[in-house]
C-alpha positions in Angstrom: -9.4 41.6 -0.1 -8.2 38.0 -1.0 -6.2 36.5 2.1 -5.3 33.1 2.5 -7.3 31.6 4.8 -10.3 32.9 1.9 -8.8 30.9 -0.7 -8.3 27.6 1.0 -11.9 28.2 1.9 -13.3 28.5 -1.6 -11.1 25.6 -2.1 -12.6 23.6 0.3 -15.8 24.7 -0.9 -15.0 23.2 -4.1 -13.4 19.9 -3.0 -16.6 18.8 -0.5 -19.3 20.0 -2.8 -18.7 17.4 -5.3 -20.3 14.1 -4.8 -17.3 12.2 -6.3 -15.2 13.2 -3.7 -16.8 11.3 -1.0 -17.7 8.2 -3.2 -14.1 7.7 -4.1 -12.3 8.3 -0.8 -15.1 6.2 0.9 -15.3 3.7 -1.4 -12.1 3.0 -1.5 -11.0 3.1 1.9 -14.0 0.3 2.1 -12.3 -1.6 -0.3 -8.5 -1.7 1.2 -9.9 -2.3 4.7 -12.2 -5.3 3.1 -9.5 -6.2 1.3 -6.7 -6.5 4.0 -9.7 -8.6 5.6 -9.9 -11.3 3.1 -5.7 -11.2 3.2 -5.8 -11.7 7.1 -7.7 -14.4 6.3 -5.9 -16.1 3.3 -2.4 -15.9 5.7 -4.6 -17.9 8.8 -6.1 -20.6 6.2 -2.3 -20.8 5.0 -1.1 -21.4 8.5 -3.5 -24.3 9.5 -2.7 -25.8 6.7 0.9 -25.9 7.6 2.5 -22.8 6.2 5.0 -21.4 9.4 3.5 -18.5 11.3 4.4 -14.7 9.6 7.4 -12.4 11.8 5.9 -9.1 12.8 7.5 -6.7 9.4 5.6 -10.0 7.6 2.3 -9.5 9.4 2.4 -5.8 9.1 3.8 -5.5 5.6 0.5 -7.9 4.6 -1.7 -5.7 6.7 -0.8 -2.9 4.0 -1.0 -4.3 0.9 -4.0 -3.0 0.1 -2.3 0.7 1.2 -0.9 0.7 -2.4 -4.4 1.2 -3.5 -4.8 4.3 -1.9 -0.9 5.4 -3.4 -2.9 5.5 -6.9 -6.3 6.7 -5.8 -5.2 10.1 -4.0 -2.1 10.3 -6.1 -4.5 10.5 -9.0 -7.2 12.9 -6.9 -4.2 15.4 -6.2 -3.8 15.0 -10.0 -7.2 16.1 -10.9 -7.7 19.0 -8.0 -5.4 21.2 -10.4 -6.1 19.2 -14.2 -10.1 19.2 -13.5 -10.0 23.1 -13.3 -8.0 23.4 -16.6 -10.2 21.2 -18.5 -13.3 22.8 -17.4 -12.0 25.9 -18.0 -12.7 27.2 -14.5 -8.7 28.3 -14.3 -9.2 31.1 -15.5 -11.6 32.1 -13.3 -9.6 31.3 -10.2 -7.0 32.7 -11.2 -8.4 36.5 -11.8 -9.7 36.0 -8.3 -5.9 35.1 -7.2 -3.4 37.0 -9.9 -0.2 36.0 -7.6 -1.3 31.9 -8.1 0.4 30.7 -5.4 -1.9 30.5 -2.8 -4.4 28.4 -5.1 -1.6 25.5 -4.9 -0.7 26.2 -1.1 -4.3 26.7 -0.5 -5.0 22.9 -2.5 -1.9 21.3 -0.9 -3.8 22.3 2.6 -6.7 21.4 1.5 -6.0 17.8 0.3 -4.6 17.3 3.4 -6.8 18.3 5.8 -9.8 16.1 3.7 -7.7 13.0 3.5 -5.3 12.4 6.5 -8.3 11.5 8.5 -9.5 9.5 6.0 -6.3 7.1 6.1 -5.8 7.4 9.5 -8.9 5.4 9.4 -8.3 3.0 6.7 -4.9 2.3 8.2 -5.6 1.3 12.0 -9.2 -0.1 10.8 -7.2 -2.2 7.9 -4.5 -3.3 10.5 -7.2 -4.7 13.3 -9.9 -6.8 10.8 -6.2 -8.5 9.2 -4.2 -8.7 12.2 -7.8 -9.8 13.8 -8.5 -12.6 10.7 -5.0 -13.9 10.8 -5.3 -15.0 14.4 -3.0 -15.2 17.4 0.1 -15.6 15.4 -0.7 -11.6 14.2 0.9 -8.3 15.3 -0.5 -6.2 17.7 -0.7 -2.5 18.5 2.0 -2.9 20.7 4.3 -4.7 19.0 7.8 -2.4 18.5 7.1 0.0 15.5 3.7 -1.0 14.3 1.6 2.1 16.0 5.2 4.2 13.4 4.1 1.9 10.9 0.2 2.5 11.3 1.1 6.5 11.0 3.1 5.7 7.8 0.5 3.7 6.2 -1.4 6.5 7.2 0.9 10.1 6.3 2.0 8.1 2.5 -0.9 8.4 0.0 -1.7 11.3 1.5 2.2 12.4 0.9 1.6 10.6 -3.0 -1.4 13.0 -3.2 0.8 16.5 -2.9 2.8 14.7 -5.5 0.2 14.3 -8.1 -1.1 17.8 -7.3 2.3 18.7 -8.5 2.2 16.7 -11.1 -1.3 18.2 -12.3 0.2 21.6 -11.9 3.1 21.3 -14.2 1.4 19.5 -17.2 -2.1 20.9 -16.6 -3.6 17.7 -19.1 -5.5 15.2 -16.7 -3.9 12.2 -19.7 -1.0 13.4 -19.4 -0.2 13.6 -16.1 -1.9 10.5 -14.7 0.5 8.7 -17.0 3.4 10.6 -15.5 2.2 9.7 -12.3 1.7 6.0 -13.6 4.6 6.1 -15.0 7.3 7.4 -12.0 5.1 5.1 -9.5 4.6 2.3 -11.0 6.8 1.6 -14.0 9.9 3.2 -13.6 10.9 1.2 -10.5 10.2 -1.8 -11.6 12.6 -1.3 -15.0 14.9 1.1 -13.2 15.9 -2.0 -11.0 17.4 -4.2 -13.1 18.5 -1.6 -15.3 20.9 -0.3 -12.5 24.2 -1.4 -11.8 24.5 -4.2 -8.3 26.0 -1.1 -6.2 24.0 1.4 -8.2 20.6 0.0 -7.5 21.2 -0.6 -3.7 21.9 3.4 -3.8 19.6 4.7 -5.6 16.4 2.8 -5.5 16.2 3.7 -2.1 15.4 7.3 -3.0 13.2 6.4 -5.7 9.4 7.6 -4.3 7.6 4.5 -4.8 10.2 2.7 -2.5 10.4 5.5 0.3 6.7 5.4 0.6 7.0 2.1 1.4 9.3 2.1 3.9 7.1 4.5 5.3 4.6 1.5 6.8 7.3 -1.3 6.7 8.4 -2.3 10.0 12.4 -3.0 10.3 12.6 -2.6 6.1 11.0 -5.7 6.0 8.5 -6.9 2.8 10.9 -5.0 -0.1 12.6 -6.2 -2.5 14.9 -3.5 -2.4 17.7 -2.0 0.0 15.4 0.8 2.1 16.1 3.8 4.6 14.6 4.4 7.7 11.1 5.1 8.4 11.8 8.1 9.4 14.7 8.8 6.8 12.1 7.5 3.7 9.5 10.1 5.1 11.9 12.5 4.5 13.2 11.3 0.6 9.0 11.5 0.5 8.8 15.5 1.7 11.5 16.2 -0.6 9.9 14.7 -3.9 6.6 16.4 -2.7 8.8 20.1 -2.2 10.5 19.5 -5.2 7.8 18.6 -7.8 5.1 21.4 -5.7 8.2 24.5 -6.0 9.1 23.4 -9.8 5.3 23.2 -10.5 5.3 26.8 -8.6 7.7 28.5 -10.3 6.5 27.5 -13.8 2.9 28.5 -12.9 3.9 31.9 -12.3 5.1 32.2 -15.3 3.5 30.8 -17.8 -0.5 31.5 -18.9 -3.5 30.3 -17.4 
């Protein structure tokens, strides 16, 4: 009998057996932490040169600048979880074994979360600690208001972006098209949408754009962004809503069409 735990176990085996999974996550984590350290050192040198010390919001935002790298990495990672099977033809065998289909997508979502969330927790904490250590005495500390929550937000945001990528990959089934759509949604549309909207619309609309909401999840006091944002908790709810919307639409379409 095909049960959800068995489907999840099969998806876990598929994902962790690929060497590229560990290389990608490991290399991106080391790179993100290293970049945070370089940024912290550069800030320290600029302060020594006469620049004013950073505010708490700026110090936290500086540490998490490399998180944008993981937003893209995990978004593409989520896309490839589904489109990779379509590209190889393995999806037919998968859906033959699990004809109801929805457990496959649900299992992929669970496996992606379980695998990447610990990696992101280590990356977010490591980026913060290394960056602040190199900034020096004027950097932020773990005990500062809002910092633990910002670290948690920096860990969760890329995982939600990975789930968004999984939904887009399920909708489009084609790797190049899905990655192009993901990049456009996260990086191109926000840049073009802001200037295109009237000022009053921009304030009300941009805070619900996935990229802006995601960045607000790991900000302190809404600092560091060009747009007015919701609170970190409300922004997290917006991101969960986007993920739920895209995955639900993808599931509905997946059930109705041929593999």
